N, C-alpha and C positions, 0 to 999 in steps of 0.2 A: 528598610522595607524589603519584603520578600519579592524577588525578581522572577517569580514563576506564575504561570497561568495555565489552566487546562480546561478542555472541553471534550465531550463524548457524544457521538450520535450513533443510533442503531437504525438501520434501514433495510428494506427488502432487497434481495439479490436479483434485482431487475436491471437490465442494461441501462434503462433511462436514469437510474440512480447513480451511475458512475459519474455523470456530470455534477450531480449534487455533491458527491464526496470531494471532487476536484475543487469546486468553487468554495465549499465550506472550509477546506484546509487552507486554501489561498487567502480567504477573508480573515481567518484566524491568525495567519502568519503576518498580516499587514502591520500588526502591532510592533514588529521588529524592523519596519521600514525596509523591506527587501527590495532588491532590484527587480526589474521585469524578468530578467533571465533567471534569477533565483525562484521567482514565483512560477515561471514556466517549468523549471526543473522539478519542483515539488509537485506540481499538478500532473506532470507526466508520470512520476513515480507512483503517486496515489492512484492514478488511473490504471496503471499496470497491475497494481496489487489488488484493486477492487475487481478488475476484469478477471484475474486469476480465480478469485472467489466464485464469481458468477459462472465461468466456463468449467473450471476444474473441480472446485470443492463441492458444488451443488449440482453440477452436470445439468443445468437448465431448470432444475426444480427451484421454486422460490422458498428461500429461508432468510435468516438474518445475517447481516454483516455489521460488525462493530468497528467504528473508527474512533480512536482516542488520540487527541493532539495535545501536546504539552510544550510550552515555551519555558526554557530555563536559561536565563541570561540571553546569549545569542544563539542558543541551540533550539532548533525546531525538531521535535520528536513526534513521530506518528506511528501508531500501531494499527494495523488492519487485521481483524480477526474474524475467522469463520468457524463453524462447527460442522464442517463437511467431511469429505472422504480422507483428508489428511495426506501427507506425503511420506512414502516409505523410505525413500533415499533422497534426502535434502540436497546432498552434495551433487548428485546426478541431476536433480531437477534444476539446479542453479547453473548447470553447464549451458553455454550459448548453443542455440539451435535444438536443444532437447525439448521435445513436446510429447505429451501423452495423447494429444488430440490433433494429429495431422489431418484427420477427416474434417475438422472444422477450420482448416487453413490457418492454424496457429503457427506462428513463426518460431516459437521457443525462445524468444528474446526478452520476455517479461522481466525476469530477474536481472538479466544483463542491463536492460534499460534502467531498472531501479538502482543498480550499483553504479551506473554511469552518472546518474543525475543526483544521487544523494552521497553524503560523505561516509555513511555506514549503513549496511543492510545485514540483519541477522534474521534467521527463520527458525521458529520452533514449530514442530508438528508431531502429531501422533496419528497413525492410520486409524480411521474410523472416528476420531475425536475432533479433528480440525487442525487449523494452522493459524499461527500469528506471525505476521511480518513486522519486524521492528525496523524503522528507518530514522536516520538522523541527518539533518543538514545544518551546517553552521552558516548563519546569515551575516553578511557584512564583513567578509574576510578582509 
């Protein structure tokens, strides 16, 4: 039997939908019987990635965010994708405390939190074309 499952949702880049993304990812992950801590970790990481799309990618304009979740054995994989401004220097953007929006009281800790709560975080981006954040968490270590 194939031990994979996947789902995808596309939603508007409105702050109210950040909660939808968190809960959807958490609900999908329950198939792996995660601990409450594992669920909290992935909800935090998803929340940070979606918030980045809303604040940075679209700069307050409403557009689409795509979230794809995949279960592969004990691995929970989630991709958060936007078609916004993109990131010119991914390495710089992933540095703790770096923010392009200090005017919005952004801490610059989004990627740092994603990396702290997930086992793997990689970012693909092209300026003017958008960004995809790939995250992986192994459930039930």
